[in-house]
NUGUNU-975647 format. One record per residue: residue in three letters; x, y, z of N, C-alpha, C in turn. Coordinates in steps of 0.001 Angstrom, whole numbers, padded with zeros to 6 digits, always signed. Each point is the difference from the previous one (the first is absolute). Last residue first. Layout:
<sites>
ALAXYZXYZXYZ/...
</sites>
This chain:
<sites>
ARG+118426+076503+097732-000827+000090+001189-001093-001058-000010/ARG+002911+000566-003673+000690-000694+001097-000809+000052+001269/GLY-001478+002301-003886-000155-001440-000161+000638-000772+001142/TRP+000450+004678-000237-001347-000354+000422-000214-001519-000105/ALA+004054+001732-001560-000081+000117+001457-001382-000390+000511/LEU+000733+000164-004644+000719-001119+000592-000100+000016+001510/THR-001823+003628-002343-000792-001193-000262+000648-001226+000625/ARG+002332+004036+000155-001124+000013+000940-000856-001230-000185/GLN+003571+000572-002951+000512-000270+001335-001122+000002+001030/PRO-000955+001080-004608+000257-001416+000248+000487-000301+001402/HIS-003287+004173-000946+001409-000296-000222+000267-001461+000324/ASP-004142+002596+000446+000095-001071-000973+001444-000340-000332/PRO-001282+003508+003071-000612-001211+000501+000077-001149-000977/GLY+003844+003783-000207-001454-000019+000045-000545-001325+000446/SER+004734+001128-000616-000655+001003-000837-001491-000110-000004/ASP+004835-001214+002736-001391-000424+000001-000813+001051-000715/GLY+004621+000606+000741-000126-001199-000821-001408-000540-000040/ARG+001319+002852+004189+000649+000145-001296-000079-001326-000760/ALA-003842+001040+003577+001424-000300-000011+000555+000118-001412/ARG-004236+002988+001110+000344-001430+000049+001507-000178-000048/ARG-003013+004290+001995+000886-000477-001061+000314-001473+000184/GLY-004601+001762+002134+001388+000421-000052+000779-000669-001095/PRO-005414+001131-000118+000954-000980+000537+001434+000419-000238/ILE-003742+003727+000536+000464-000877-001074+000993-000997+000590/PHE-002026+003663+002456-000547-001351+000157+000379-000938-001139/ALA+001242+004666+000130+000578-000615+001202-000485-001429+000203/ALA-001751+002824-003460+001299-000583-000339+000639-000690+001196/VAL-004019+002408+000648-000249-001219-000783+001319-000692-000320/VAL+000290+004150+002144-000570-001005+000898-000228-001312-000737/LEU+001455+003698-002527+001048-000431+000926-000502-001098+000919/ALA-003081+002083-002859+000903-000854-000771+001123-000537+000883/LEU-002876+003136+001897-000692-001278-000169+000855-000972-000807/LEU+001594+004356+000466+000066-000689+001283-000686-001356-000079/ALA-000279+002816-003728+001366-000510+000146+000164-000762+001310/ALA-004098+002148-000729+000152-001115-000936+001397-000608+000106/SER-000878+003853+002509-000748-001137+000546+000133-001223-000906/ALA+001858+004104-001437+000764-000539+001126-000684-001235+000583/GLY-002287+002322-003369+001186-000661-000540+000857-000613+001090/ALA-003671+002568+001303-000472-001241-000606+001162-000776-000612/LEU+000859+004268+001684-000187-000950+001098-000529-001339-000518/LEU+000402+003464-003094+001331-000414+000440-000071-000991+001159/VAL-004015+001940-001537+000537-000923-001008+001384-000505+000422/THR-002018+003280+002700-000734-001257+000095+000546-001037-000977/THR+001657+004437-000159+000499-000722+001179-000672-001356+000137/PHE-001543+002862-003391+001355-000484-000301+000572-000795+001170/ALA-004174+002058+000648-000118-001078-000979+001374-000577-000333/ALA-000401+003810+002815-000321-001247+000697-000102-001175-000961/PRO+000659+004481-001679+001199-000601+000606-000276-001341+000683/ASP-003257+001230-004039+000463+000766+001156+001179-000711+000662/PRO-001610+000022-005406+000032-000757+001259+000513+000862+001147/VAL-002563+002466-003989+001279-000705+000155-000037-000768+001326/ALA-003305+003091-003728+000036-000930+001129+001327-000750+000009/ARG-001381+005091-001912+000494-001339-000371+000080-000873+001244/GLY-001068+004817-000213-001011-000719-000755+000388-001403-000416/SER+002865+002688+002712-000219+000700-001279-000975-000755-000890/VAL+000806-002916+003742+000951+001109-000136-000175+000594-001387/THR-002398-003800+003775-000133+000783-001229+000936+001192+000033/THR+000148-005260+002217-000256+001398+000316-000019+000776-001306/THR-000635-005584+001778+000504+001064-000858-000291+001370+000595/ARG-000511-005617+000562+000404+001078+000896+000661+001093-000824/MET-001690-003834-002209-000978+000181+001068+000324+001202+000889/ALA+002863-001522-003596-001228+000604-000536-001020+000300+001093/LEU+004132-002191+000975+000290+001361-000433-001241+000703-000549/ILE-000347-004549+001291+000294+000841+001164+000229+001445-000409/LEU-000661-003205-003448-001215+000159+000797+000235+000935+001184/GLY+003660-001220-002749-000915+000902-000691-001259+000270+000795/THR+003017-003176+001694+000578+001342+000051-000914+001017-000673/VAL-001207-004538-000256-000164+000504+001368+000545+001419+000118/ALA+000549-002257-004155-001419+000243+000273-000199+000624+001382/GLY+004382-001260-001297-000482+001094-000825-001449+000349+000302/ALA+001903-003748+002123+000576+001239+000518-000490+001199-000798/THR-001130-004319-001478-000793+000390+001161+000513+001304+000598/SER+002458-001892-003464-001280+000495-000518-000902+000461+001138/THR+004095-002031+001107+000220+001332-000559-001298+000587-000556/GLY-000149-004425+001673+000273+000955+001069+000206+001405-000525/LEU-000478-003534-003039-001284+000254+000653+000173+001010+001132/SER+003834-001518-002136-000750+000918-000868-001361+000328+000592/ARG+002628-003223+002160+000603+001325+000177-000733+001037-000857/CYS-001269-004476-000462-000384+000498+001329+000556+001393+000237/LEU+001313-002187-003916-001413+000366-000073-000482+000554+001338/ASN+004318-001788-000290-000069+001303-000672-001435+000494-000097/ASN+000628-004302+001684+000530+000977+000940-000027+001408-000590/LEU-001179-003597-002753-001047+000237+000992+000454+001029+001026/SER+003134-001402-003115-001024+000806-000667-001137+000310+000956/ASN+003368-002902+001430+000456+001391+000010-000986+000920-000712/ALA-000906-004625-000022-000053+000486+001380+000447+001463+000084/ALA+000270-002290-004157-001397+000254+000368-000098+000588+001401/ALA+004297-001258-001458-000525+001084-000836-001428+000354+000389/THR+002186-003701+002106+000498+001294+000462-000575+001160-000814/GLN-000556-005037-000192-001109+000904+000249+000450+001396+000432/GLY+002857-003920-000908-000859+000128-001167-001141+000983+000177/ALA+003065-001172+003574+000673+000780-001043-000890+000232-001209/PRO-002294-000600+004829+000825-000818-000897+000559+000835-001146/VAL-001004+002575+004554-000765-000694-001033+000928-000873-000830/ALA+001398+003003+003619-001085-000809+000562-000782-000792-001032/ASP+003679+003222-000705+000521-000922+001002-001062-000983+000479/MET-000978+003584-002999+000723-001077-000690+000559-001022+000971/VAL-002214+003856+001753-000927-000831-000765+000730-001186-000626/LEU+002531+003236+002325-000854-000728+000924-000936-000950-000737/SER+002665+002872-002581+000835-001006+000677-000826-000840+000962/PRO-002038+003704-002231+000198-001177-000864+000844-001087+000659/MET-000546+003986+002578-001265-000708-000228+000149-001185-000958/ALA+003589+003127+001086-000212-001064+000980-001252-000814-000298/GLY+001519+003963-002459+000664-001234-000386-000248-001150+000949/TYR-001868+004323+000901-000470-000467-001298+000624-001338-000403/ALA+000986+002753+004050-001034-001031+000067-000320-000638-001338/LEU+003310+003599+000569+000307-001111+000895-000989-001154-000155/GLY-000726+004002-002408+001172-000700-000506+000393-001181+000859/ILE-003448+002850+001461-000445-000818-001127+001166-000796-000573/GLY+000991+003059+003399-000788-001114+000514-000488-000917-001099/SER+002260+003944-001218+000916-000941+000647-000749-001216+000535/GLY-002511+003560-001827+000728-000719-001041+000960-001025+000579/VAL-002196+002805+003020-000960-000938-000605+000678-000799-001099/LEU+002509+003415+001975-000181-001124+000914-000974-001032-000569/ALA+000681+004010-002394+001219-000812-000018-000139-001226+000901/THR-003500+003143+000001+000065-000680-001294+001217-000915-000082/CYS-000457+002757+003801-000975-001080+000006+000040-000790-001303/VAL+002723+003812+000300+000464-001031+000936-000955-001190-000008/LEU-001251+003765-002475+001108-000706-000641+000532-001116+000885/LEU-003290+002891+001704-000584-000884-001006+001092-000811-000697/GLN+001397+003270+002996-000664-001079+000738-000654-000996-000955/TRP+001963+003937-001677+001029-000975+000370-000603-001162+000791/LEU-002738+003709-001252+000330-000863-001131+001023-001062+000386/GLN-003434+001947+003656+001167+000469-000740+000344-001002-001101/ALA-003591-000750+003061-000211+001404-000351+001152+000578-000813/HIS-001096-004431+002333-000060+000062-001460-000277+001431-000483/TRP+000489-003336+004694+000727+001103-000618-000075-000102-001524/MET-002394-003078+002822+000249+001077+000960+000634+001223-000648/ALA-000926-003895-002535-001279+000381+000594+000171+001155+000982/ALA+003823-002024-002030-000711+000918-000891-001338+000444+000580/PHE+002623-003203+002397+000712+001277-000078-000791+001010-000829/GLY-001622-004357+000122-000183+000631+001300+000670+001359+000050/TYR+000663-002642-003775-001338+000588+000005-000330+000635+001350/SER+004163-002182-000413-000060+001095-000967-001370+000660-000001/CYS+000797-003862+002717+000694+001188+000506-000133+001180-000954/VAL-001785-004136-001363-000731+000473+001176+000629+001290+000515/LEU+002222-002224-003472-001193+000701-000467-000829+000529+001166/VAL+003754-002646+000964+000446+001280-000564-001203+000808-000485/LEU-000806-004372+001474+000312+000885+001122+000465+001371-000483/ALA-000756-003421-003181-001266+000481+000558+000245+000969+001151/GLY+003759-002116-001886-000603+000932-000946-001302+000579+000521/ALA+002088-003366+002532+000797+001236+000033-000586+001042-000948/MET-001887-004305-000001-000347+000718+001222+000766+001322+000098/LEU+001049-002887-003556-001345+000547-000174-000425+000800+001228/THR+004064-002278+000258+000098+001087-000975-001346+000660-000208/MET+000264-003818+002712+000526+001163+000693+000147+001194-000955/LYS-001383-004097-001876-001004+000461+000956+000469+001261+000713/PRO+002886-002426-003006-000914+000982-000608-001077+000507+000941/GLY+004945-001623+001805-001176-000572-000617-000955+001056-000522/LEU+004558+000407+002044-001088-000130+000975-001265-000631-000565/HIS+004186+000620-002554+000461-000218+001369-001141-000276+000986/VAL-000798+000881-004732+001004-001069+000079+000331-000329+001454/THR-002890+003642-000893-000651-001279-000303+000976-001156+000133/ILE+001621+004392+000426-000810-000364+001170-000650-001355-000207/ARG+002351+001767-003617+000908-000402+001084-000765-000407+001256/ALA-002396+001704-003737+000565-001325-000299+000908-000479+001123/SER-001784+004354+000248-001058-001000+000192+000544-001401-000230/VAL+002779+003572-001000-000127-000145+001454-001048-001055+000327/PRO+000562+001232-004505+001078-000879+000480-000017-000179+001514/SER-003343+002916-001773-000146-001369-000502+001148-000913+000430/MET-000580+004891+000753-000235-000943+001091-000124-001439-000471/SER+000580+003738-003024+001181-000093+000866-000171-001054+001091/ILE-003625+001096-002933+001059-000720-000717+001202-000232+000911/MET-003468+002570+001752-000484-001355-000225+001064-000843-000696/CYS+000752+004605+000627+000187-000762+001241-000453-001441-000169/VAL-000750+002919-003591+001442-000189+000182+000276-000840+001251/GLY-004449+001288-000837+000462-000992-000966+001482-000303+000141/GLY-001885+003409+002662-000487-001305+000417+000442-001102-000946/PRO+000950+004534-001053+000853-000530+001075-000451-001375+000496/ALA-002727+002168-003375+001307-000483-000466+000897-000502+001130/GLN-004469+002168+000246+000079-001449+000159+001366-000558-000398/LEU-001225+004621-000491+000186-000309+001419+000141-001500+000221/LEU-001077+001902-004270+001431-000071+000296+000277-000323+001463/GLY-004472+000738-001491+000538-001264-000501+001469-000173+000324/ALA-002117+004042+001127-000577-001078+000810+000507-001354-000453/VAL+001180+003756-002538+000721-000002+001282-000523-001127+000894/LEU-002269+000622-004032+001370-000438-000269+000800-000093+001294/MET-004364+001798+000034-000028-001461-000083+001397-000557-000245/SER-000145+004668+002508-000547-000526-001244-000005-001532+000047/ALA-000452+003128+004522+000970-000459-000995-000715-000522-001245/GLY-001473+001942+004556-000235+000682-001268+000953-000415-001100/PHE-000671-001315+004875+001277+000480-000528-000170+000718-001334/GLY-003401-000648+004682+000400-000542-001291+001299+000618-000493/TYR-002328+001343+004025+000726-001258+000211+000442-000644-001312/GLY-002490+004160+000357+000837+000079+001193+000780-001264+000266/THR-003062+001509-003722-000621-000794+001067+000785+000122+001300/THR+001448+001922-004168-000974+000827+000712-000725-000758+001096/THR+003089-001956-003183+000643+000555+001193-000967+000864+000812/PRO-001648-004220-003176+000418+001413-000043+000609+000479+001319/THR+000381-005123-001731-000995+000813+000698+000469+001456+000036/GLN+002576-003755-001726-000746+000803-000962-001112+000820+000643/LEU+002799-002968+002574+000891+000932-000689-000761+000915-000951/LEU-002327-003489+002255+000417+001050+000930+000867+001044-000700/GLN-001381-003898-002394-001110+000913+000264+000432+001181+000868/THR+003135-003360-000794-000313+000638-001276-001128+001008+000168/PHE+001141-002731+003644+000943+001094-000193-000228+000723-001332/VAL-002635-003859+001135-000295+001132+000879+000943+001174-000240/LEU+000517-004062-002573-001345+000538-000162-000206+001264+000824/SER+004057-002534+000290-000093+000750-001255-001367+000635-000189/ASN+000665-002709+003912+000936+001121-000051-000188+000836-001258/THR-002320-004164+000632-000593+001140+000708+000862+001243-000114/LEU+001056-004541-001599-000514+000980-000949-000537+001256+000681/MET+001795-003820+002449+001053+000494-000892-000503+001068-000965/ALA-002910-002349+003164+000914+000960+000631+000976+000613-001000/PHE-003021-003404-001429-000750+001188+000412+000960+001054+000534/GLY+001804-004150-000979-000312+000728-001218-000790+001262+000283/PHE+000825-002955+003499+001216+000739-000324-000206+000803-001284/VAL-003373-002936+001389+000003+001215+000824+001258+000825-000242/LEU-000309-004037-002427-001202+000795-000260+000023+001304+000797/SER+003383-003252+000683+000180+000722-001254-001188+000901-000291/ALA-000178-002933+003701+000905+001125+000268+000211+000831-001264/THR-002454-003903-000497-000761+000951+000816+000845+001227+000315/ASN+002067-003548-002237-000947+000682-000885-000840+001022+000767/THR+002919-002691+002479+000773+000908-000855-000918+000764-000940/LEU-001893-003329+002709+000361+001181+000784+000825+000992-000820/LEU-001205-004115-002040-001202+000763+000338+000341+001282+000756/VAL+003480-003084-001020-000506+000647-001211-001182+000900+000337/GLN+001873-002552+003490+001009+000947-000489-000496+000750-001228/PRO-002812-003449+001930+000168+001210+000829+000986+001004-000564/ARG-002797-003079-003296+001063-000286+000959+000309+001269+000783/ARG-003101-000293-003709-000481+000170+001370+001021-000459+001032/SER+000694-000290-004784-000125+001413+000371-000475+000192+001426/VAL+000290-004341-002034+001338+000526+000288-000101+001434+000520/ARG-003930-001964-001364+000489-000790+001144+001398+000441+000402/LEU-002149+001791-003854-000453+000622+001243+000462-000774+001226/ASP+001872+000662-005081-000227-001098+000930-000369+000589+001362/ILE-000726+002028-005038+000655+000275+001280-000338-001134+000944/LEU-001272-000706-004324+000745+001216-000297+000816+000421+001218/PRO-001219-005237-000433-000625+001314+000183+000904+001150-000434/GLN-000718-005334-000754+001091+000925-000288-000540+001432+000080/PRO-002909-003634+001032+001300-000610+000342+001183+000926-000248/THR-005125+001548+001488+000770-000311-001194+001373-000566+000356/ARG-003105+001469+003414-000451-001204-000698+000896-000392-001158/LEU+000528+003957+002760+000165-001152+000885-000400-001311-000678/GLU-000550+004169-002245+001426-000260+000188+000255-001197+000901/TRP-004481+001550-000695+000562-000630-001200+001479-000359+000200/ALA-002242+002345+003435-000574-001344-000143+000594-000726-001199/GLY+001229+004524+000686+000560-000880+001021-000511-001420-000117/PHE-001852+003245-002876+001401-000241-000325+000637-000957+000999/LEU-004351+001511+000823+000013-000973-001097+001428-000350-000399/VAL-000497+003372+003177-000450-001269+000573+000017-001092-001072/LEU+000925+004343-001418+001107-000525+000810-000363-001329+000642/LEU-003312+002357-002415+000989-000593-000905+001197-000553+000769/THR-003306+002294+002454-000561-001223-000587+001011-000698-000896/ALA+001135+004216+001808-000027-001034+001040-000518-001323-000545/ALA-000098+003756-002843+001377-000428+000244+000045-001117+001036/GLY-004153+002015-000867+000442-000804-001134+001406-000523+000190/ALA-001690+002975+003213-000701-001286+000072+000427-000916-001142/PHE+001677+004423+000047+000552-000770+001113-000638-001390+000072/SER-001754+002956-003153+001353-000405-000387+000661-000826+001092/GLY-004228+001871+000885-000104-001073-000988+001361-000498-000441/LEU-000263+003717+002883-000354-001230+000710-000117-001175-000961/THR+000823+004205-001974+001113-000382+000885-000294-001316+000707/LEU-003389+001881-002706+001127-000453-000816+001163-000475+000868/GLY-003860+001897+002139-000260-001307-000587+001165-000530-000817/GLY+000928+003397+004126-000752-000012-001246-000122-001397-000583/THR+002417+001766+003985-001210-000792+000227-000874-000051-001257/TRP+004090+002435+000052+000372-001301+000560-001204-000874+000315/GLY+000652+003732-003979-000591-000082+001336+000229-001394+000556/TRP+001674+001819-004263-001333-000598-000049-000735+000096+001335/THR+004461+001652-000311-000808+000686-001013-001434-000513-000022/GLY+003226-001968+002891-000175+001388+000391-000866+000776-000967/GLY+001184-004525-000951-000946+000115+001100-000253+001427+000432/GLN+003060-001981-003451-001118+000859-000364-001006+000197+001131/SER+004033-002740+000372+000444+001234-000653-001141+000971-000279/VAL-000807-004318+002017+000920+000757+000853+000359+001346-000620/ALA-002692-003047-002481-000725+000513+001164+000898+000864+000880/LEU+001955-002149-003667-000952+000993-000484-000761+000623+001167/PHE+002918-003585+000807+000734+001247-000225-000920+001104-000523/LEU-001942-004286+000670+000529+000520+001259+000697+001347-000196/GLY-001667-002386-003805-001078+000492+000852+000508+000640+001277/VAL+003138-002028-002829-000583+001159-000676-001115+000595+000860/LEU+001928-004005+001459+000890+001145+000214-000535+001259-000673/ALA-002317-004094-000621-000083+000418+001402+000854+001236+000252/GLY+000196-002011-004267-001289+000646+000225-000145+000517+001424/SER+003842-002505-001066+000024+001300-000682-001305+000753+000226/LEU+000323-004403+001626+000824+000914+000784+000032+001390-000632/LEU-002284-003436-002335-000684+000306+001259+000791+001012+000831/LEU+001963-001594-003999-001179+000809-000299-000725+000408+001285/ALA+003693-002941+000291+000445+001342-000382-001187+000918-000258/GLY-000907-004537+000877+000512+000662+001196+000443+001420-000296/LEU-001292-002661-003619-001158+000348+000813+000435+000714+001280/PRO+003398-001641-002967-000750+001145-000547-001188+000412+000855/ASP+004803-002425+000759-001341-000169+000563-000874+001166-000473/PHE+004701-002706-001966-000633+001243+000396-001429-000288+000462/ARG+003935-003669+000538-000815+000610-001045-000640+001258+000558/GLY+004003-004347+001040-000721+001214+000327-000808+000514-001183/GLY+004683-002844-000598-001340-000165+000553-000676+001330+000234/ARG+004904+000738-000481-000579-001322-000182-001371-000061+000649/PRO+003041+004274-002282-000535-000654+001198-000629-001338-000344/PRO+004210+002292-002689-001465-000102-000028-000520-000717+001240/ALA+004571+002746+000373-000453-001257-000588-001519-000063+000015/ALA+002274+004845-000216-000118-001132+000921-000458-001247-000742/ARG+002856+004651-001473-001159-000841-000302-000009-001206+000935/PRO+002159+004932+001258+000288-001304-000611-001272-000805-000213/VAL+000273+005455-000043-000334-001102+000915+000271-001332-000687/VAL+000705+004085-002493+000917-000158+001130-000296-001235+000845/LEU-002557+001477-004024+001419+000082-000340+000919-000414+001140/LEU-004841+000134+000420+000347-000922-001085+001496-000033-000277/VAL-001651+003114+003145-000160-001367+000513+000407-001011-001064/LEU-000099+004520-001232+001146-000299+000856-000082-001409+000575/VAL-003661+001586-002503+001160-000207-000875+001228-000368+000820/GLY-003929+001177+002311-000134-001299-000651+001183-000313-000893/ALA-000244+004242+002032+000293-001033+000999-000079-001390-000625/MET-001259+003641-002670+001434+000016+000256+000389-001089+000982/
</sites>
């Protein structure tokens, strides 16, 4: 359905000039990501020190090194690593990685908490449907905060928008770590997390596009999305590991204990705080009309020096 809508609604762009696909780079990166995500997602099942897990991590690391070496040699790389290591791009991608961890923690921990039996004294005994519906307020808040994010970006720059979103997540997880015994408390946290994501989500592409040449915006934003996906995948693995390590038995069934839920929420708050700190070091907003280091006005100014 999405593909059909793209064909019908999105205007056709002019054919790009020059450039070619980098099949070897795509193959190396794909192999590295498969190994990395496989190890992260299956580490709890295979054992984090097991041969399959360590082998997957080692294979992913080897392929990433080969990928980097190839991308620096080929004249038309899949991802221009020289551009990606610019401070604004590198720090934004780093913030996206830890922000991705924070943004998924909410849905993972609350879904488990809501379905924990009431006989534990802290669970809600809700169905999977109710646990899923709890995420609805977060989605509504995320959509509602999008225009607010745009206004902050226009007046203060995308860096401040990203920092504001991370700060909202820090406060929301801090609140939930202390108070999550009532349903309304979970709803408040879910709404705040959705608001923080709505603020920060649009700022990341703006920061990336402001720092790369126009011809590389697609690849640069894809790398940013990849970093965020790596963060969400890591959140799933870490959350599952914590909840599985700290359990209590109720009616012959092992369920996470209260300390496990609090630990995961504090991990989400810590990740959001780290994203806030990283975002604080992103270079500040450039002057209006200056769209990046390859902008003609900057090139002219550098030439005059």
